[in-house]
N, C-alpha and C positions, 0 to 999 in steps of 0.2 A: 477716329472711327475705324471699325474693323472692315477690311475688304471682304466681300462676300462672293462665294463661288457656289451657285445653285447646281445641284446634281440630283439625278434620280437614284439616290443612294442615301443611306444613313451611316455616317461615319461615327464610330464608337471610340471613346478614349482607349489608347493602347493598341489600336488596330492600324496596321500599315495600309496605305492607299497609294498605288501608282497612278499617275495621271499623264496623259499625252495632251499637251497644250498646243493648239494650232490656231484658234480664233484670235484675231488681233487684240480685242479688249482684254482677254485673259493673259495674253502675252504681256500686255501693258501692266496688268495686275502683278504678275510675277516680277517684272522689272521694278515696279514701285516698291514692293515689299523687300526686294533684294537691296535696292538703293538705300532705303531708310533703315536697314539693319534688322527689321522685325522678323523677316523670313517666316511669316506665318499668315494665314488667312482663315476665314470661317467657311466651313462646309455646311450648307443647309439643304434640306430635302425639298425638291420641287413638288408642289401640289398640283400645279397646272402649268402647261407649257413645256419647253425643253431648254437645254443649255444654251442654244443659239438665239432664243427669244429675248427681247428686252422687257416685254410685258408678261411677267410670270407671277404666279402665286407661290409663295414659299412658306415653309414651316417657321414657327417662331422660335424653335429650339434647335441649336446646332452644336457643332464641335469644332474647335480650332484645329487646323492642320498645320503642323510644324514641318517645314521643308528639311528633309534629311539629305537628299542628293539631287543634283541638277545636272542634266545632260542636254546642252543646247545643240541644235543642228544648224548647218549652214543656211538653210532656207527659213530660219526663224522659229521653227517648231521647237518645242521643249519637252523633254521627258523628265518627270519629277517622281521622286519617292517621298511621300509624306507619311506622317503618323498622327493619329488623333491624340489630342492632349486634354484640353479643358472644355467643359460644357459652358454654353452661354444661352441667354434668352434675348431675343431682339426687342429693343424698346422702340426704335424708329428706324426708318430706311431712307437713305438719300439716293435718289435715282438720277441725279444731275450729271454724275461722272460717267465715264465710258462703261464702268462696271458698277454693280451695287456696292454700297457701303452702309454700315449700320452702327447705330449706337446700341451697345449691348450691356447687359448686366451679367456678371459671372455667377454661375450656379455652384454653390459649395456642395461638397460630397458629404452629406449628413448620413451617419450610419444607421440611426434608428435602433430598433431592438433586434440585433442579429445574435441568435443563439446557436448552440452546437447542433440542436436538432434540425434547424433550418439549413445550416451549412451542410450537414451530413445528407439530408434529403436531396438537396440540389446536386451535390457532387455525385451521389449514387445514381440519381435519375438521369443526370447528364451522361454518365458513362454508359448506361443502358441505351440511351438515345444514340450515342456515337457508335455503339456496337451494332445497332440496327442499321444505321446509315452505312457502316462498313460492309454489312451483309448485302447491301444493294450496290456496292462498288464505289461508295463515296468515302474516301479516307479523310480523317481529320485528326489533328494533334489532341491527345487525350490527357496531357499532363496538366491537370487542373490545379490552379493556384489555391493555396490555403488562406490567402488574404481575401477577405470578403469583398472588397471593392474590385480587385482585379478579377476575382471569380465571377462577379456579376456581369462584367463586360465580356469575359471569355465566353460565358454561356450565351449571352446575347448574340455574340458573333457566330457561335456554332449553330444556333437555331435557324432553320430555313423558314423565314417568315416574310409575309408581305411588308411593304415599306411602312404602312400605318402601324402595324403591330411592333415592328422594330423601333419606330419612332416613340411609341408609348413607353417602351423599355428605357430608352435614352432619357425620357422626360420624368421618370419616376422620382418622387421627392426624396427618398432615402434608399440606401443600399438594401436595407431589409425589405422594403416594398418591391424593389426590383427583383431580388432573389425569390420572394414569395410568388410574384407574377411569373417568373421563369419556371418555378416548380410546377405551376399549373399548366403552363404552355408545354413543358417537356412531357408531362403526363398525357396531354391531349395529342401531341405529335407522335408519341410512342403508340398510342391506341390507333391513330390513323395509319401509321406505317404497318402495324400488325394487321390491320383490316384490308389495306389496299396494296401493300408492298410497293408503293410508289413514292418517289421523292418529290415533295412540293417544289415548284420552280419559283424562286424569289424573283422580284422585279429586276434586280441587278443583273441577273443572267439573261433576261430577255433584252434589256437595254444596257449593254456593257458600258461602264464608265470610262474604260481605258482609252476610247477614242471619241469621247463625247464632247470635248471642249474645243 
């Protein structure tokens, strides 16, 4: 079963996530996945509750976080650098252990109908969006991939969205569907930025994940 780490965050494949681990059960999680050699766990989005609650409502879709770097501290706290890799859907949840574990099914990355027009639209619109954000003082890397799958997750990471909308992007059935949804979201956000000249504040900024566990 896959160890589960609920967060008020949507981890996307290819996106790095630093974590500061201090709660005993999650320190045990890290010890377990280190001892068994898997060195990974699932990140799922909290729908209700917080990271320190046992009774929580979590999303059914998540992303595996592979551990890249580990820095233990003398008092037992752990700093981690992880990166999102593979998507999964939760089939069942085991709540008997100190931390949640889940039976999961792996979600394949089906491409669907990705054509040059869609790719060009998304790349062009995302660059306009990033330029607007830069004008408001928010800098972001604009070296967009030519690979449709990587591009779809890059754009999802750039978009300043509420958790539910970001989660819907993660859960899209095909790369083409994700890119088409992102094109619509980019156009919407560009219009909002033009009208208000304000940056939407995503939930992860309000409740930072870096000290949440």
